[in-house]
All heavy atoms as TSV, in Angstrom:
chain	resi	resn	atom	element	x	y	z
A	1	MET	N	N	2.110	-17.414	15.865
A	1	MET	CA	C	3.057	-16.471	16.407
A	1	MET	C	C	2.665	-16.168	17.865
A	1	MET	O	O	1.490	-16.040	18.171
A	1	MET	CB	C	3.041	-15.186	15.587
A	1	MET	CG	C	3.422	-15.365	14.115
A	1	MET	SD	S	5.121	-15.837	13.844
A	1	MET	CE	C	5.928	-14.324	14.231
A	2	PRO	N	N	3.668	-16.010	18.729
A	2	PRO	CA	C	3.364	-15.668	20.118
A	2	PRO	C	C	2.655	-14.318	20.222
A	2	PRO	O	O	2.842	-13.441	19.367
A	2	PRO	CB	C	4.748	-15.581	20.764
A	2	PRO	CG	C	5.668	-16.309	19.856
A	2	PRO	CD	C	5.080	-16.204	18.490
A	3	ASN	N	N	1.876	-14.166	21.252
A	3	ASN	CA	C	1.118	-12.926	21.450
A	3	ASN	C	C	2.013	-11.696	21.552
A	3	ASN	O	O	1.640	-10.617	21.108
A	3	ASN	CB	C	0.245	-13.016	22.699
A	3	ASN	CG	C	-0.881	-13.994	22.519
A	3	ASN	OD1	O	-1.320	-14.266	21.405
A	3	ASN	ND2	N	-1.358	-14.547	23.618
A	4	GLU	N	N	3.182	-11.858	22.144
A	4	GLU	CA	C	4.058	-10.696	22.355
A	4	GLU	C	C	5.046	-10.471	21.213
A	4	GLU	O	O	6.038	-9.759	21.361
A	4	GLU	CB	C	4.814	-10.818	23.680
A	4	GLU	CG	C	5.869	-11.903	23.702
A	4	GLU	CD	C	5.370	-13.238	24.227
A	4	GLU	OE1	O	4.165	-13.478	24.258
A	4	GLU	OE2	O	6.209	-14.050	24.599
A	5	THR	N	N	4.796	-11.051	20.056
A	5	THR	CA	C	5.684	-10.897	18.905
A	5	THR	C	C	5.950	-9.419	18.626
A	5	THR	O	O	5.042	-8.613	18.607
A	5	THR	CB	C	5.072	-11.555	17.648
A	5	THR	OG1	O	4.903	-12.937	17.897
A	5	THR	CG2	C	5.973	-11.379	16.443
A	6	GLU	N	N	7.219	-9.121	18.448
A	6	GLU	CA	C	7.625	-7.759	18.110
A	6	GLU	C	C	7.829	-7.671	16.604
A	6	GLU	O	O	8.358	-8.602	15.990
A	6	GLU	CB	C	8.915	-7.402	18.840
A	6	GLU	CG	C	8.734	-7.366	20.346
A	6	GLU	CD	C	10.031	-7.098	21.083
A	6	GLU	OE1	O	11.048	-6.720	20.445
A	6	GLU	OE2	O	10.033	-7.275	22.299
A	7	TYR	N	N	7.399	-6.569	16.035
A	7	TYR	CA	C	7.494	-6.364	14.590
A	7	TYR	C	C	8.364	-5.160	14.292
A	7	TYR	O	O	8.410	-4.205	15.067
A	7	TYR	CB	C	6.101	-6.143	13.990
A	7	TYR	CG	C	5.218	-7.366	14.100
A	7	TYR	CD1	C	4.423	-7.571	15.213
A	7	TYR	CD2	C	5.200	-8.317	13.093
A	7	TYR	CE1	C	3.626	-8.692	15.312
A	7	TYR	CE2	C	4.399	-9.439	13.182
A	7	TYR	CZ	C	3.615	-9.623	14.300
A	7	TYR	OH	O	2.825	-10.743	14.392
A	8	ARG	N	N	9.070	-5.223	13.163
A	8	ARG	CA	C	9.927	-4.133	12.718
A	8	ARG	C	C	9.285	-3.480	11.497
A	8	ARG	O	O	8.847	-4.154	10.570
A	8	ARG	CB	C	11.289	-4.697	12.332
A	8	ARG	CG	C	12.305	-3.657	12.004
A	8	ARG	CD	C	13.697	-4.219	11.756
A	8	ARG	NE	N	13.845	-5.606	12.195
A	8	ARG	CZ	C	14.555	-6.522	11.551
A	8	ARG	NH1	N	15.173	-6.224	10.433
A	8	ARG	NH2	N	14.658	-7.749	12.005
A	9	LEU	N	N	9.235	-2.179	11.505
A	9	LEU	CA	C	8.683	-1.415	10.388
A	9	LEU	C	C	9.682	-1.422	9.232
A	9	LEU	O	O	10.840	-1.066	9.402
A	9	LEU	CB	C	8.394	0.023	10.827
A	9	LEU	CG	C	7.764	0.951	9.806
A	9	LEU	CD1	C	6.356	0.485	9.465
A	9	LEU	CD2	C	7.745	2.375	10.339
A	10	VAL	N	N	9.233	-1.863	8.060
A	10	VAL	CA	C	10.114	-1.867	6.886
A	10	VAL	C	C	9.673	-0.867	5.833
A	10	VAL	O	O	10.442	-0.495	4.951
A	10	VAL	CB	C	10.238	-3.276	6.260
A	10	VAL	CG1	C	10.960	-4.215	7.202
A	10	VAL	CG2	C	8.903	-3.832	5.859
A	11	TYR	N	N	8.429	-0.442	5.914
A	11	TYR	CA	C	7.922	0.557	4.967
A	11	TYR	C	C	6.747	1.275	5.603
A	11	TYR	O	O	5.872	0.666	6.205
A	11	TYR	CB	C	7.471	-0.113	3.664
A	11	TYR	CG	C	6.891	0.875	2.681
A	11	TYR	CD1	C	7.723	1.709	1.932
A	11	TYR	CD2	C	5.525	0.998	2.515
A	11	TYR	CE1	C	7.200	2.633	1.040
A	11	TYR	CE2	C	4.991	1.914	1.622
A	11	TYR	CZ	C	5.826	2.729	0.891
A	11	TYR	OH	O	5.311	3.644	0.014
A	12	ASP	N	N	6.732	2.584	5.461
A	12	ASP	CA	C	5.632	3.375	5.999
A	12	ASP	C	C	5.207	4.379	4.937
A	12	ASP	O	O	5.812	5.431	4.776
A	12	ASP	CB	C	6.067	4.087	7.282
A	12	ASP	CG	C	4.900	4.646	8.066
A	12	ASP	OD1	O	3.740	4.321	7.735
A	12	ASP	OD2	O	5.152	5.405	9.017
A	13	GLY	N	N	4.180	4.000	4.193
A	13	GLY	CA	C	3.684	4.861	3.139
A	13	GLY	C	C	2.421	5.579	3.560
A	13	GLY	O	O	2.005	5.530	4.715
A	14	VAL	N	N	1.815	6.248	2.622
A	14	VAL	CA	C	0.584	6.980	2.890
A	14	VAL	C	C	-0.567	6.029	3.208
A	14	VAL	O	O	-1.326	6.249	4.144
A	14	VAL	CB	C	0.231	7.884	1.686
A	14	VAL	CG1	C	-1.086	8.588	1.914
A	14	VAL	CG2	C	1.337	8.890	1.433
A	15	TYR	N	N	-0.676	4.947	2.439
A	15	TYR	CA	C	-1.805	4.025	2.594
A	15	TYR	C	C	-1.417	2.655	3.128
A	15	TYR	O	O	-2.279	1.883	3.526
A	15	TYR	CB	C	-2.515	3.832	1.247
A	15	TYR	CG	C	-3.064	5.117	0.693
A	15	TYR	CD1	C	-2.443	5.754	-0.364
A	15	TYR	CD2	C	-4.191	5.706	1.259
A	15	TYR	CE1	C	-2.935	6.944	-0.873
A	15	TYR	CE2	C	-4.687	6.897	0.765
A	15	TYR	CZ	C	-4.060	7.508	-0.296
A	15	TYR	OH	O	-4.543	8.692	-0.781
A	16	VAL	N	N	-0.127	2.344	3.099
A	16	VAL	CA	C	0.325	1.009	3.473
A	16	VAL	C	C	1.479	1.106	4.461
A	16	VAL	O	O	2.358	1.951	4.324
A	16	VAL	CB	C	0.799	0.228	2.221
A	16	VAL	CG1	C	1.347	-1.126	2.603
A	16	VAL	CG2	C	-0.319	0.085	1.213
A	17	ARG	N	N	1.453	0.217	5.436
A	17	ARG	CA	C	2.560	0.095	6.386
A	17	ARG	C	C	3.005	-1.361	6.350
A	17	ARG	O	O	2.202	-2.266	6.554
A	17	ARG	CB	C	2.110	0.469	7.787
A	17	ARG	CG	C	3.208	0.255	8.823
A	17	ARG	CD	C	2.786	0.690	10.181
A	17	ARG	NE	N	2.763	2.159	10.161
A	17	ARG	CZ	C	2.103	2.890	11.024
A	17	ARG	NH1	N	1.369	2.322	11.948
A	17	ARG	NH2	N	2.141	4.200	10.950
A	18	GLY	N	N	4.278	-1.595	6.064
A	18	GLY	CA	C	4.817	-2.953	6.000
A	18	GLY	C	C	5.658	-3.249	7.226
A	18	GLY	O	O	6.523	-2.463	7.589
A	19	MET	N	N	5.371	-4.391	7.853
A	19	MET	CA	C	6.111	-4.781	9.049
A	19	MET	C	C	6.476	-6.259	8.949
A	19	MET	O	O	5.742	-7.036	8.351
A	19	MET	CB	C	5.263	-4.523	10.289
A	19	MET	CG	C	4.842	-3.065	10.412
A	19	MET	SD	S	3.824	-2.751	11.834
A	19	MET	CE	C	5.092	-2.515	13.050
A	20	ILE	N	N	7.621	-6.617	9.546
A	20	ILE	CA	C	8.014	-8.016	9.595
A	20	ILE	C	C	8.260	-8.405	11.049
A	20	ILE	O	O	8.656	-7.573	11.869
A	20	ILE	CB	C	9.272	-8.300	8.747
A	20	ILE	CG1	C	10.461	-7.460	9.197
A	20	ILE	CG2	C	8.990	-8.091	7.279
A	20	ILE	CD1	C	11.773	-7.823	8.524
A	21	ALA	N	N	8.002	-9.664	11.340
A	21	ALA	CA	C	8.214	-10.173	12.689
A	21	ALA	C	C	9.699	-10.368	12.949
A	21	ALA	O	O	10.461	-10.737	12.049
A	21	ALA	CB	C	7.474	-11.489	12.872
A	22	GLU	N	N	10.117	-10.126	14.172
A	22	GLU	CA	C	11.501	-10.354	14.563
A	22	GLU	C	C	11.813	-11.849	14.446
A	22	GLU	O	O	10.966	-12.697	14.738
A	22	GLU	CB	C	11.742	-9.877	16.000
A	22	GLU	CG	C	11.677	-8.372	16.165
A	22	GLU	CD	C	12.839	-7.655	15.504
A	22	GLU	OE1	O	13.951	-8.217	15.423
A	22	GLU	OE2	O	12.638	-6.519	15.053
A	23	PRO	N	N	13.020	-12.199	14.007
A	23	PRO	CA	C	13.367	-13.593	13.725
A	23	PRO	C	C	13.170	-14.573	14.882
A	23	PRO	O	O	12.753	-15.703	14.657
A	23	PRO	CB	C	14.842	-13.521	13.333
A	23	PRO	CG	C	15.051	-12.130	12.869
A	23	PRO	CD	C	14.100	-11.281	13.659
A	24	ASP	N	N	13.455	-14.162	16.108
A	24	ASP	CA	C	13.311	-15.083	17.242
A	24	ASP	C	C	11.874	-15.575	17.391
A	24	ASP	O	O	11.639	-16.740	17.702
A	24	ASP	CB	C	13.759	-14.418	18.545
A	24	ASP	CG	C	15.260	-14.210	18.602
A	24	ASP	OD1	O	15.985	-14.951	17.912
A	24	ASP	OD2	O	15.695	-13.312	19.334
A	25	TYR	N	N	10.928	-14.704	17.156
A	25	TYR	CA	C	9.521	-15.080	17.282
A	25	TYR	C	C	9.098	-16.008	16.145
A	25	TYR	O	O	8.307	-16.934	16.342
A	25	TYR	CB	C	8.642	-13.833	17.319
A	25	TYR	CG	C	8.944	-12.958	18.512
A	25	TYR	CD1	C	9.769	-11.848	18.395
A	25	TYR	CD2	C	8.411	-13.248	19.755
A	25	TYR	CE1	C	10.065	-11.050	19.483
A	25	TYR	CE2	C	8.700	-12.462	20.860
A	25	TYR	CZ	C	9.532	-11.365	20.715
A	25	TYR	OH	O	9.816	-10.593	21.806
A	26	VAL	N	N	9.643	-15.783	14.966
A	26	VAL	CA	C	9.340	-16.651	13.824
A	26	VAL	C	C	9.911	-18.041	14.076
A	26	VAL	O	O	9.230	-19.057	13.867
A	26	VAL	CB	C	9.908	-16.057	12.519
A	26	VAL	CG1	C	9.715	-17.015	11.362
A	26	VAL	CG2	C	9.259	-14.714	12.215
A	27	LEU	N	N	11.150	-18.107	14.542
A	27	LEU	CA	C	11.765	-19.398	14.829
A	27	LEU	C	C	11.006	-20.147	15.913
A	27	LEU	O	O	10.803	-21.366	15.817
A	27	LEU	CB	C	13.228	-19.215	15.237
A	27	LEU	CG	C	14.175	-18.798	14.121
A	27	LEU	CD1	C	15.537	-18.416	14.694
A	27	LEU	CD2	C	14.315	-19.909	13.100
A	28	LEU	N	N	10.591	-19.452	16.947
A	28	LEU	CA	C	9.821	-20.094	18.006
A	28	LEU	C	C	8.522	-20.667	17.451
A	28	LEU	O	O	8.156	-21.800	17.756
A	28	LEU	CB	C	9.507	-19.108	19.131
A	28	LEU	CG	C	8.618	-19.700	20.222
A	28	LEU	CD1	C	9.416	-20.671	21.077
A	28	LEU	CD2	C	7.976	-18.637	21.049
A	29	SER	N	N	7.843	-19.905	16.631
A	29	SER	CA	C	6.588	-20.365	16.045
A	29	SER	C	C	6.805	-21.613	15.205
A	29	SER	O	O	6.039	-22.576	15.277
A	29	SER	CB	C	5.972	-19.251	15.196
A	29	SER	OG	O	4.779	-19.689	14.600
A	30	LYS	N	N	7.871	-21.628	14.419
A	30	LYS	CA	C	8.171	-22.789	13.582
A	30	LYS	C	C	8.510	-24.004	14.440
A	30	LYS	O	O	8.114	-25.122	14.130
A	30	LYS	CB	C	9.299	-22.471	12.613
A	30	LYS	CG	C	8.874	-21.494	11.537
A	30	LYS	CD	C	9.953	-21.280	10.528
A	30	LYS	CE	C	9.483	-20.411	9.391
A	30	LYS	NZ	N	8.390	-20.960	8.628
A	31	ALA	N	N	9.242	-23.792	15.529
A	31	ALA	CA	C	9.615	-24.895	16.424
A	31	ALA	C	C	8.406	-25.442	17.173
A	31	ALA	O	O	8.332	-26.632	17.457
A	31	ALA	CB	C	10.677	-24.427	17.411
A	32	LYS	N	N	7.465	-24.591	17.472
A	32	LYS	CA	C	6.280	-25.022	18.230
A	32	LYS	C	C	5.234	-25.685	17.327
A	32	LYS	O	O	4.673	-26.713	17.677
A	32	LYS	CB	C	5.661	-23.806	18.929
A	32	LYS	CG	C	4.398	-24.079	19.697
A	32	LYS	CD	C	4.645	-24.079	21.146
A	32	LYS	CE	C	3.341	-24.268	21.901
A	32	LYS	NZ	N	3.530	-25.099	23.044
A	33	LYS	N	N	4.969	-25.094	16.166
A	33	LYS	CA	C	3.862	-25.553	15.315
A	33	LYS	C	C	4.232	-26.700	14.385
A	33	LYS	O	O	3.417	-27.576	14.140
A	33	LYS	CB	C	3.322	-24.383	14.479
A	33	LYS	CG	C	2.794	-23.237	15.302
A	33	LYS	CD	C	1.543	-23.635	16.036
A	33	LYS	CE	C	1.003	-22.440	16.818
A	33	LYS	NZ	N	-0.214	-22.731	17.490
A	34	ALA	N	N	5.428	-26.679	13.778
A	34	ALA	CA	C	5.800	-27.709	12.805
A	34	ALA	C	C	7.299	-27.995	12.874
A	34	ALA	O	O	8.042	-27.719	11.930
A	34	ALA	CB	C	5.404	-27.256	11.403
A	35	PRO	N	N	7.765	-28.572	13.985
A	35	PRO	CA	C	9.204	-28.790	14.138
A	35	PRO	C	C	9.794	-29.756	13.106
A	35	PRO	O	O	10.905	-29.541	12.631
A	35	PRO	CB	C	9.345	-29.331	15.556
A	35	PRO	CG	C	8.000	-29.833	15.919
A	35	PRO	CD	C	7.013	-29.015	15.145
A	36	ALA	N	N	9.072	-30.793	12.746
A	36	ALA	CA	C	9.609	-31.764	11.777
A	36	ALA	C	C	9.782	-31.117	10.403
A	36	ALA	O	O	10.811	-31.305	9.749
A	36	ALA	CB	C	8.688	-32.970	11.686
A	37	LYS	N	N	8.807	-30.359	9.998
A	37	LYS	CA	C	8.852	-29.708	8.694
A	37	LYS	C	C	9.981	-28.665	8.622
A	37	LYS	O	O	10.612	-28.499	7.582
A	37	LYS	CB	C	7.508	-29.032	8.417
A	37	LYS	CG	C	7.456	-28.258	7.126
A	37	LYS	CD	C	6.106	-27.597	6.950
A	37	LYS	CE	C	6.106	-26.690	5.743
A	37	LYS	NZ	N	4.861	-25.938	5.634
A	38	ASN	N	N	10.238	-27.982	9.723
A	38	ASN	CA	C	11.206	-26.886	9.754
A	38	ASN	C	C	12.526	-27.263	10.416
A	38	ASN	O	O	13.321	-26.393	10.755
A	38	ASN	CB	C	10.588	-25.692	10.491
A	38	ASN	CG	C	9.398	-25.142	9.768
A	38	ASN	OD1	O	9.516	-24.671	8.643
A	38	ASN	ND2	N	8.229	-25.216	10.383
A	39	ARG	N	N	12.765	-28.557	10.575
A	39	ARG	CA	C	13.934	-29.035	11.312
A	39	ARG	C	C	15.245	-28.475	10.755
A	39	ARG	O	O	16.090	-27.990	11.507
A	39	ARG	CB	C	13.973	-30.550	11.312
A	39	ARG	CG	C	15.049	-31.119	12.204
A	39	ARG	CD	C	14.912	-32.645	12.341
A	39	ARG	NE	N	15.823	-33.140	13.330
A	39	ARG	CZ	C	17.069	-33.538	13.060
A	39	ARG	NH1	N	17.525	-33.472	11.826
A	39	ARG	NH2	N	17.845	-33.982	14.029
A	40	ALA	N	N	15.445	-28.541	9.447
A	40	ALA	CA	C	16.702	-28.072	8.853
A	40	ALA	C	C	16.930	-26.581	9.126
A	40	ALA	O	O	18.045	-26.164	9.487
A	40	ALA	CB	C	16.709	-28.340	7.355
A	41	LEU	N	N	15.901	-25.794	8.973
A	41	LEU	CA	C	15.999	-24.356	9.231
A	41	LEU	C	C	16.319	-24.091	10.701
A	41	LEU	O	O	17.172	-23.261	11.021
A	41	LEU	CB	C	14.688	-23.665	8.854
A	41	LEU	CG	C	14.580	-22.194	9.224
A	41	LEU	CD1	C	15.480	-21.358	8.334
A	41	LEU	CD2	C	13.147	-21.739	9.118
A	42	LEU	N	N	15.653	-24.799	11.584
A	42	LEU	CA	C	15.859	-24.604	13.014
A	42	LEU	C	C	17.259	-25.023	13.439
A	42	LEU	O	O	17.906	-24.338	14.233
A	42	LEU	CB	C	14.797	-25.366	13.805
A	42	LEU	CG	C	13.376	-24.838	13.621
A	42	LEU	CD1	C	12.356	-25.844	14.121
A	42	LEU	CD2	C	13.202	-23.505	14.323
A	43	ILE	N	N	17.752	-26.130	12.896
A	43	ILE	CA	C	19.104	-26.583	13.224
A	43	ILE	C	C	20.136	-25.557	12.754
A	43	ILE	O	O	21.085	-25.240	13.465
A	43	ILE	CB	C	19.381	-27.974	12.617
A	43	ILE	CG1	C	18.594	-29.021	13.398
A	43	ILE	CG2	C	20.864	-28.299	12.620
A	43	ILE	CD1	C	18.660	-30.413	12.813
A	44	GLU	N	N	19.929	-25.032	11.565
A	44	GLU	CA	C	20.849	-24.016	11.046
A	44	GLU	C	C	20.860	-22.776	11.948
A	44	GLU	O	O	21.913	-22.221	12.254
A	44	GLU	CB	C	20.436	-23.628	9.632
A	44	GLU	CG	C	21.381	-22.668	8.971
A	44	GLU	CD	C	20.987	-22.335	7.550
A	44	GLU	OE1	O	20.284	-23.145	6.911
A	44	GLU	OE2	O	21.379	-21.257	7.071
A	45	ALA	N	N	19.694	-22.351	12.382
A	45	ALA	CA	C	19.598	-21.177	13.253
A	45	ALA	C	C	20.238	-21.450	14.611
A	45	ALA	O	O	20.932	-20.588	15.159
A	45	ALA	CB	C	18.142	-20.774	13.422
A	46	LEU	N	N	20.024	-22.638	15.154
A	46	LEU	CA	C	20.600	-22.972	16.453
A	46	LEU	C	C	22.116	-23.140	16.355
A	46	LEU	O	O	22.836	-22.778	17.282
A	46	LEU	CB	C	19.956	-24.240	17.004
A	46	LEU	CG	C	18.483	-24.104	17.394
A	46	LEU	CD1	C	17.905	-25.458	17.756
A	46	LEU	CD2	C	18.308	-23.112	18.518
A	47	ALA	N	N	22.607	-23.665	15.241
A	47	ALA	CA	C	24.045	-23.837	15.061
A	47	ALA	C	C	24.762	-22.487	15.003
A	47	ALA	O	O	25.919	-22.377	15.413
A	47	ALA	CB	C	24.323	-24.633	13.787
A	48	ALA	N	N	24.080	-21.477	14.504
A	48	ALA	CA	C	24.659	-20.137	14.436
A	48	ALA	C	C	24.713	-19.482	15.813
A	48	ALA	O	O	25.356	-18.451	15.991
A	48	ALA	CB	C	23.857	-19.264	13.474
A	49	GLY	N	N	24.037	-20.067	16.776
A	49	GLY	CA	C	24.025	-19.532	18.132
A	49	GLY	C	C	22.715	-18.844	18.443
A	49	GLY	O	O	22.480	-17.738	17.952
A	50	PRO	N	N	21.861	-19.493	19.218
A	50	PRO	CA	C	20.561	-18.902	19.542
A	50	PRO	C	C	20.726	-17.684	20.458
A	50	PRO	O	O	21.622	-17.644	21.287
A	50	PRO	CB	C	19.820	-20.025	20.250
A	50	PRO	CG	C	20.901	-20.860	20.850
A	50	PRO	CD	C	22.063	-20.778	19.887
A	51	SER	N	N	19.851	-16.725	20.286
A	51	SER	CA	C	19.882	-15.549	21.157
A	51	SER	C	C	19.267	-15.904	22.504
A	51	SER	O	O	18.527	-16.885	22.632
A	51	SER	CB	C	19.097	-14.405	20.517
A	51	SER	OG	O	17.714	-14.718	20.507
A	52	GLN	N	N	19.572	-15.106	23.489
A	52	GLN	CA	C	18.995	-15.331	24.814
A	52	GLN	C	C	17.479	-15.173	24.768
A	52	GLN	O	O	16.748	-15.881	25.451
A	52	GLN	CB	C	19.593	-14.366	25.842
A	52	GLN	CG	C	19.157	-14.656	27.262
A	52	GLN	CD	C	19.558	-16.052	27.721
A	52	GLN	OE1	O	20.689	-16.480	27.537
A	52	GLN	NE2	N	18.628	-16.779	28.318
A	53	ARG	N	N	16.997	-14.270	23.929
A	53	ARG	CA	C	15.550	-14.071	23.794
A	53	ARG	C	C	14.878	-15.335	23.269
A	53	ARG	O	O	13.833	-15.732	23.778
A	53	ARG	CB	C	15.242	-12.884	22.889
A	53	ARG	CG	C	13.751	-12.660	22.707
A	53	ARG	CD	C	13.405	-11.356	22.050
A	53	ARG	NE	N	13.994	-11.226	20.732
A	53	ARG	CZ	C	13.812	-10.181	19.945
A	53	ARG	NH1	N	13.075	-9.169	20.327
A	53	ARG	NH2	N	14.376	-10.132	18.758
A	54	LEU	N	N	15.478	-15.993	22.274
A	54	LEU	CA	C	14.916	-17.240	21.752
A	54	LEU	C	C	14.906	-18.317	22.824
A	54	LEU	O	O	13.909	-19.037	22.975
A	54	LEU	CB	C	15.698	-17.716	20.522
A	54	LEU	CG	C	15.226	-19.036	19.923
A	54	LEU	CD1	C	13.768	-18.955	19.485
A	54	LEU	CD2	C	16.112	-19.443	18.764
A	55	LEU	N	N	15.959	-18.424	23.585
A	55	LEU	CA	C	16.012	-19.418	24.658
A	55	LEU	C	C	14.945	-19.141	25.719
A	55	LEU	O	O	14.288	-20.063	26.205
A	55	LEU	CB	C	17.403	-19.452	25.280
A	55	LEU	CG	C	18.540	-19.868	24.341
A	55	LEU	CD1	C	19.884	-19.727	25.048
A	55	LEU	CD2	C	18.330	-21.272	23.815
A	56	ASP	N	N	14.777	-17.879	26.070
A	56	ASP	CA	C	13.749	-17.504	27.047
A	56	ASP	C	C	12.348	-17.799	26.520
A	56	ASP	O	O	11.495	-18.313	27.251
A	56	ASP	CB	C	13.857	-16.023	27.412
A	56	ASP	CG	C	15.130	-15.695	28.176
A	56	ASP	OD1	O	15.767	-16.624	28.723
A	56	ASP	OD2	O	15.498	-14.506	28.221
A	57	LEU	N	N	12.108	-17.485	25.255
A	57	LEU	CA	C	10.794	-17.756	24.654
A	57	LEU	C	C	10.517	-19.258	24.600
A	57	LEU	O	O	9.395	-19.700	24.874
A	57	LEU	CB	C	10.715	-17.159	23.253
A	57	LEU	CG	C	10.570	-15.657	23.161
A	57	LEU	CD1	C	10.813	-15.181	21.727
A	57	LEU	CD2	C	9.191	-15.226	23.632
A	58	ALA	N	N	11.539	-20.045	24.244
A	58	ALA	CA	C	11.367	-21.498	24.172
A	58	ALA	C	C	10.995	-22.055	25.541
A	58	ALA	O	O	10.116	-22.921	25.645
A	58	ALA	CB	C	12.638	-22.143	23.649
A	59	LYS	N	N	11.621	-21.550	26.567
A	59	LYS	CA	C	11.304	-22.005	27.923
A	59	LYS	C	C	9.879	-21.605	28.298
A	59	LYS	O	O	9.117	-22.411	28.837
A	59	LYS	CB	C	12.307	-21.409	28.915
A	59	LYS	CG	C	12.153	-21.919	30.303
A	59	LYS	CD	C	13.255	-21.384	31.203
A	59	LYS	CE	C	13.129	-21.938	32.602
A	59	LYS	NZ	N	14.174	-21.438	33.488
A	60	ARG	N	N	9.503	-20.372	28.001
A	60	ARG	CA	C	8.175	-19.870	28.341
A	60	ARG	C	C	7.072	-20.641	27.620
A	60	ARG	O	O	6.017	-20.909	28.175
A	60	ARG	CB	C	8.075	-18.383	28.008
A	60	ARG	CG	C	6.775	-17.757	28.485
A	60	ARG	CD	C	6.698	-16.262	28.230
A	60	ARG	NE	N	7.949	-15.586	28.488
A	60	ARG	CZ	C	8.445	-14.600	27.737
A	60	ARG	NH1	N	7.775	-14.178	26.693
A	60	ARG	NH2	N	9.573	-14.032	28.034
A	61	TYR	N	N	7.315	-21.010	26.363
A	61	TYR	CA	C	6.298	-21.695	25.569
A	61	TYR	C	C	6.493	-23.210	25.542
A	61	TYR	O	O	5.869	-23.896	24.747
A	61	TYR	CB	C	6.276	-21.128	24.141
A	61	TYR	CG	C	5.582	-19.798	24.083
A	61	TYR	CD1	C	6.296	-18.613	24.245
A	61	TYR	CD2	C	4.216	-19.710	23.901
A	61	TYR	CE1	C	5.665	-17.387	24.209
A	61	TYR	CE2	C	3.574	-18.490	23.868
A	61	TYR	CZ	C	4.306	-17.330	24.022
A	61	TYR	OH	O	3.670	-16.110	23.998
A	62	ASP	N	N	7.376	-23.717	26.401
A	62	ASP	CA	C	7.600	-25.154	26.563
A	62	ASP	C	C	7.985	-25.817	25.237
A	62	ASP	O	O	7.378	-26.806	24.813
A	62	ASP	CB	C	6.362	-25.830	27.166
A	62	ASP	CG	C	6.670	-27.190	27.711
A	62	ASP	OD1	O	7.820	-27.397	28.148
A	62	ASP	OD2	O	5.781	-28.058	27.695
A	63	VAL	N	N	8.995	-25.245	24.574
A	63	VAL	CA	C	9.523	-25.796	23.326
A	63	VAL	C	C	10.919	-26.335	23.611
A	63	VAL	O	O	11.798	-25.599	24.060
A	63	VAL	CB	C	9.598	-24.710	22.221
A	63	VAL	CG1	C	10.276	-25.256	20.976
A	63	VAL	CG2	C	8.210	-24.203	21.890
A	64	ASP	N	N	11.120	-27.625	23.368
A	64	ASP	CA	C	12.406	-28.278	23.628
A	64	ASP	C	C	13.288	-28.155	22.388
A	64	ASP	O	O	13.178	-28.948	21.448
A	64	ASP	CB	C	12.191	-29.742	23.998
A	64	ASP	CG	C	13.479	-30.426	24.410
A	64	ASP	OD1	O	14.518	-29.734	24.553
A	64	ASP	OD2	O	13.445	-31.661	24.599
A	65	LEU	N	N	14.159	-27.153	22.367
A	65	LEU	CA	C	15.042	-26.922	21.225
A	65	LEU	C	C	16.079	-28.026	21.092
A	65	LEU	O	O	16.483	-28.359	19.975
A	65	LEU	CB	C	15.710	-25.558	21.337
A	65	LEU	CG	C	14.792	-24.335	21.293
A	65	LEU	CD1	C	15.589	-23.064	21.555
A	65	LEU	CD2	C	14.057	-24.260	19.977
A	66	GLU	N	N	16.501	-28.635	22.195
A	66	GLU	CA	C	17.488	-29.699	22.135
A	66	GLU	C	C	16.949	-30.933	21.436
A	66	GLU	O	O	17.706	-31.688	20.839
A	66	GLU	CB	C	17.974	-30.047	23.534
A	66	GLU	CG	C	18.835	-28.966	24.164
A	66	GLU	CD	C	19.343	-29.358	25.539
A	66	GLU	OE1	O	19.016	-30.464	26.010
A	66	GLU	OE2	O	20.048	-28.536	26.131
A	67	ALA	N	N	15.657	-31.146	21.484
A	67	ALA	CA	C	15.048	-32.312	20.838
A	67	ALA	C	C	15.177	-32.222	19.321
A	67	ALA	O	O	15.077	-33.243	18.629
A	67	ALA	CB	C	13.583	-32.436	21.225
A	68	LEU	N	N	15.385	-31.029	18.783
A	68	LEU	CA	C	15.527	-30.860	17.344
A	68	LEU	C	C	16.870	-31.350	16.842
A	68	LEU	O	O	17.018	-31.667	15.660
A	68	LEU	CB	C	15.361	-29.379	16.976
A	68	LEU	CG	C	14.016	-28.764	17.308
A	68	LEU	CD1	C	14.087	-27.260	17.163
A	68	LEU	CD2	C	12.951	-29.342	16.416
A	69	LEU	N	N	17.862	-31.371	17.726
A	69	LEU	CA	C	19.216	-31.748	17.328
A	69	LEU	C	C	19.408	-33.208	17.315
A	69	LEU	O	O	19.099	-34.111	17.043
A	69	LEU	CB	C	20.252	-31.128	18.279
A	69	LEU	CG	C	20.137	-29.615	18.433
A	69	LEU	CD1	C	21.125	-29.136	19.481
A	69	LEU	CD2	C	20.419	-28.930	17.125
């Protein structure tokens, strides 16, 4: 996961706090670390229309999203 990954709080209890990573950061991580394994998922996400944040992250981390298509 990128260093600047943003997390969303989903549960805040007395002893436990549950957080999930924002989808753009998860997709970037999958595209960078294991693009072949996650190709179908990445294509589906890109077909739905990538967010500007995902495009910016891909550029910053040198991930070629077009190569997945």
